[in-house]
C-alpha positions in Angstrom: 23.9 -18.7 34.2 20.5 -19.8 35.3 19.1 -16.3 36.1 20.3 -15.3 32.7 18.5 -17.8 31.0 15.5 -17.2 32.9 15.5 -13.6 32.1 16.3 -14.4 28.0 13.1 -16.8 28.5 11.3 -14.5 29.9 12.1 -11.5 26.9 11.3 -14.2 24.4 8.0 -15.1 25.9 6.6 -11.4 26.3 8.0 -10.6 22.8 6.2 -13.5 21.3 2.9 -12.6 23.0 3.4 -8.9 21.6 3.9 -10.4 18.0 0.7 -12.6 18.5 -1.7 -9.6 19.9 -0.1 -7.3 17.2 -0.9 -10.1 14.5 -4.4 -10.6 15.6 -4.9 -7.1 15.6 -3.8 -6.8 12.0 -5.5 -9.4 10.6 -9.0 -8.1 12.2 -8.2 -4.4 11.0 -7.5 -5.3 7.4 -8.7 -8.9 6.9 -5.5 -9.7 4.7 -1.9 -9.2 5.0 1.3 -8.7 2.6 2.3 -6.1 0.1 -0.5 -4.8 -2.7 0.1 -3.3 -5.9 -0.5 0.2 -6.3 -1.0 3.2 -9.0 0.5 6.1 -8.7 -0.2 9.2 -11.2 1.7 12.4 -11.1 -0.6 15.1 -12.6 0.9 18.3 -14.5 -1.4 21.1 -16.0 -3.6 21.7 -13.2 -2.7 25.1 -10.9 -5.6 25.0 -8.8 -5.4 25.4 -5.0 -8.0 22.3 -4.7 -8.8 19.2 -6.8 -9.8 15.8 -6.1 -9.0 12.6 -8.0 -10.2 9.2 -8.5 -9.7 6.0 -10.9 -12.9 4.9 -12.9 -12.8 1.3 -12.8 -13.3 -1.2 -15.5 -15.1 -3.2 -13.3 -17.5 -2.8 -10.7 -15.0 -3.8 -7.7 -11.5 -4.3 -6.6 -11.0 -5.4 -3.2 -13.0 -3.8 -0.6 -14.0 -1.0 -3.3 -17.1 -1.3 -5.2 -20.2 0.6 -6.8 -22.0 -0.5 -3.8 -19.7 1.0 -1.5 -21.3 3.7 0.9 -19.7 7.2 1.5 -17.8 6.4 4.9 -17.7 10.5 5.4 -21.7 10.5 6.1 -20.9 8.2 9.6 -17.8 10.6 10.1 -20.1 13.7 10.2 -22.5 11.9 12.5 -20.1 10.9 15.2 -18.1 14.1 15.0 -18.0 16.8 17.7 -15.5 19.5 16.3 -17.3 21.7 14.1 -14.1 22.1 11.7 -14.1 18.3 11.0 -18.0 18.3 10.6 -17.7 21.2 7.8 -14.5 19.2 6.3 -16.4 15.7 5.9 -19.6 17.5 4.7 -17.5 19.0 1.9 -15.8 15.8 1.1 -19.1 13.9 1.3 -20.5 16.2 -1.5 -17.2 15.5 -3.5 -17.8 11.9 -2.9 -21.4 12.1 -4.4 -20.2 13.9 -7.4 -18.2 11.4 -8.3 -20.6 8.8 -7.3 -23.0 10.3 -9.9 -20.8 10.7 -12.6 -21.7 8.6 -15.9 -19.0 7.7 -17.9 -19.3 7.2 -21.7 -17.4 4.2 -21.8 -19.1 2.5 -18.9 -16.4 2.6 -16.2 -17.4 2.8 -12.4 -16.7 5.2 -9.4 -16.0 2.4 -6.7 -15.6 4.4 -3.8 -11.7 5.7 -3.6 -10.5 9.3 -3.9 -7.8 11.9 -2.8 -7.4 15.4 -2.8 -3.9 16.1 -4.8 -3.1 19.7 -4.9 -0.7 19.7 -2.3 1.8 17.2 -4.2 0.1 16.8 -7.5 0.2 13.2 -7.1 -2.5 10.5 -7.1 -1.8 7.2 -5.2 -4.0 4.3 -5.0 -2.1 1.9 -2.5 -4.7 -0.7 -1.7 -6.4 -3.0 -4.4 -6.5 -0.4 -7.2 -8.5 -1.6 -10.4 -7.0 -3.5 -13.3 -8.2 -0.9 -16.2 -9.0 2.5 -15.4 -9.5 5.8 -16.2 -8.5 9.0 -14.4 -11.2 11.4 -13.6 -10.6 14.9 -12.0 -12.9 17.3 -9.9 -12.5 21.0 -9.5 -14.4 22.3 -6.4 -14.0 26.0 -7.3 -14.7 25.8 -10.8 -17.4 22.9 -10.1 -15.7 21.1 -13.3 -15.0 17.5 -13.9 -12.1 16.7 -16.1 -12.0 13.2 -17.6 -9.0 11.5 -19.6 -10.5 9.0 -22.0 -7.2 7.0 -22.2 -7.5 3.5 -20.7 -4.7 2.6 -18.7 -4.0 -0.5 -16.7 -1.6 -1.9 -14.0 1.4 -2.8 -15.9 3.9 -3.6 -12.7 3.6 -4.4 -9.2 3.8 -0.5 -8.8 2.5 1.3 -11.8 3.4 4.8 -12.6 1.9 7.1 -15.0 2.8 10.8 -15.8 -0.6 12.6 -16.8 -0.1 16.1 -18.6 -3.3 18.1 -18.9 -3.6 21.3 -21.1 -5.0 23.9 -18.8 -6.7 25.9 -21.5 -9.0 22.9 -21.5 -10.6 23.5 -18.4 -9.9 27.2 -17.6 -11.6 28.6 -21.0 -14.6 26.6 -20.4 -18.1 27.7 -19.4 -19.1 24.1 -17.9 -21.1 24.8 -14.9 -22.1 21.5 -12.9 -25.4 21.5 -11.1 -24.7 20.3 -7.5 -27.7 21.2 -5.7 -28.7 17.7 -4.6 -26.2 14.6 -4.5 -28.9 12.5 -6.3 -28.4 14.6 -9.6 -26.7 13.1 -12.4 -24.3 14.4 -15.3 -25.1 14.3 -18.5 -22.4 14.2 -21.4 -22.4 18.0 -21.5 -21.7 18.5 -17.8 -17.9 17.6 -18.1 -14.8 18.1 -20.0 -13.4 15.0 -22.0 -9.8 15.2 -22.8 -9.4 12.7 -25.7 -6.6 10.5 -25.6 -4.7 12.7 -23.0 -1.2 12.7 -22.6 -0.8 9.7 -20.3 2.4 8.1 -20.3 3.9 5.2 -18.2 6.9 6.7 -16.0 8.1 3.8 -13.6 10.1 5.6 -10.7 12.9 3.5 -10.7 14.6 5.9 -8.2 11.8 5.9 -5.7 11.6 2.2 -5.8 15.4 1.6 -5.3 15.2 4.2 -2.3 12.2 2.3 -1.2 13.6 -0.9 -1.0 16.8 0.2 0.6 14.7 1.7 3.3 12.9 -1.5 3.7 16.2 -3.7 3.8 17.7 -1.4 6.4 14.6 -0.9 8.3 14.4 -4.9 8.1 17.9 -5.2 9.1 17.5 -3.2 12.5 14.7 -4.7 13.4 16.0 -8.0 13.5 19.4 -7.2 14.9 17.5 -5.6 17.9 15.7 -9.1 18.6 19.2 -10.7 17.9 20.6 -8.9 21.0 17.6 -10.1 22.9 18.5 -13.6 21.9 21.8 -12.9 23.2 23.6 -12.9 19.8 25.8 -10.2 20.7 29.3 -11.3 18.9 30.4 -9.1 15.9 30.4 -12.0 13.7 27.0 -13.2 14.6 25.3 -9.8 13.8 27.3 -9.5 10.4 26.0 -12.9 9.4 22.2 -11.7 10.3 22.8 -8.4 8.2 24.2 -10.0 5.4 21.6 -13.0 5.1 18.9 -10.5 5.4 20.1 -8.7 2.6 20.6 -11.6 0.2 16.8 -12.7 1.2 15.2 -9.4 0.9 16.8 -9.1 -2.6 15.5 -12.5 -3.7 12.0 -11.8 -2.0 11.7 -8.7 -3.6 12.8 -10.1 -7.1 10.4 -13.2 -6.9 7.5 -10.7 -5.7 7.8 -8.6 -9.1 8.5 -11.5 -11.3 5.5 -13.4 -9.9 3.2 -10.3 -10.2 4.5 -8.8 -13.8 4.6 -12.2 -15.4 1.1 -12.5 -14.4 2.4 -16.0 -12.7 0.3 -15.2 -9.2 -2.8 -15.2 -10.8 -2.7 -18.8 -12.2 -3.3 -20.1 -8.7 -4.5 -17.5 -6.1 -7.1 -14.5 -6.9 -5.1 -11.8 -4.9 -1.3 -11.7 -4.1 -1.6 -12.4 -0.3 -1.2 -16.2 -0.3 2.0 -15.8 -2.6 3.6 -13.3 -0.3 2.9 -15.5 3.0 4.3 -18.5 1.0 7.4 -16.5 0.1 7.8 -15.2 3.8 7.7 -18.9 4.9 10.4 -19.7 2.6 12.5 -17.0 3.6 12.1 -18.0 7.6 13.2 -21.7 6.8 16.1 -20.1 4.7 17.2 -17.8 7.5 16.7 -20.6 10.0 18.8 -23.1 8.1 21.6 -20.3 7.7 21.4 -19.4 11.6 21.5 -22.8 12.7 24.5 -23.5 10.9 26.4 -20.2 11.5 25.3 -18.9 14.8 26.5 -21.6 17.3 28.4 -20.7 20.4 30.8 -22.4 22.8 28.2 -22.8 25.5 25.4 -24.6 24.2 25.3 -28.2 22.6 24.4 -28.1 19.0 20.6 -29.0 19.3 20.0 -26.0 21.5 21.8 -23.9 19.1 19.4 -25.2 16.1 16.4 -24.9 18.1 17.1 -21.1 19.1 18.3 -20.1 15.7 14.7 -21.5 14.3 13.0 -19.5 17.2 15.2 -16.4 16.5 14.3 -16.4 12.6 10.5 -17.0 13.2 10.4 -14.3 15.9 12.4 -11.8 13.8 10.6 -12.5 10.6 7.3 -11.8 12.2 8.1 -8.9 13.7 9.5 -7.2 10.8 6.5 -8.4 8.5 4.1 -6.6 10.8 6.5 -3.8 11.0 6.4 -3.5 7.2 2.5 -4.0 7.3 2.3 -0.9 9.5 4.3 0.9 7.1 2.3 0.2 4.3 -0.7 1.1 5.9 0.5 4.6 7.0 2.2 5.2 3.4 5.5 5.8 5.0 7.0 4.6 1.8 
């Protein structure tokens, strides 16, 4: 029995050290944690083999992005040794400068983020997108800019739009943009402006439900694996952990969306991260109380079971939280 306790203590110690190292690495890599609001735009009507998209921002900055942002492709070119990637980064650097030098007639700004979208015709800005924005598209083969004049804004924690463009508007145009030097600026006649444009809110309930289901399943699996390390091996104990996680995840996601969509989150903090961390702490205590009451066994006294339950709740929530951050960074959901 003593050997089992020693093995268990070593497993817990190694796990907690791994969590601390991972957490420090995550914080140093990004500077902040927690879910971030996103903007997803489905684009219809452009049948080009390559086109790039950005959102012009009403303000000069959003999170780490700003009008002062430098093109990171230039540093990649200097550090790269492979000719294929050098050419690729050079091309992307030129496209970055085209967006940078674009002068919007409504005074909106390019703040440094762009994506190539021809593969799936979907633009995603998942890390601090601007609050109010306009869609700007660049087609390298035709050397043309397409700007939609419609001003959009984030309307939910994850805002979905559909942008429909009449291909005739740009295919029949004779516009040729001079790109001989990255310092060249665009005049009002150097791009196609779509007045209004068919931009519609298109909240993707199915994707959000699937994404939520996968997140809950991932959380349950993660916490059950950790539960086995804490010697919670009985069927009723694992069922309690699973059901508790389903309930807390539903409540957590409902609160996250309510706080953001009702603009409550902005009343205290400038960004959503502190709210998310606060909610995660609440989840830890709620789950800890449930586990302290329900995950008791006959081998140990009540005080030991309560202490073990709270330690398990802390480790399990930290691990699943950091795993969720990794998923968010890699856009897996």
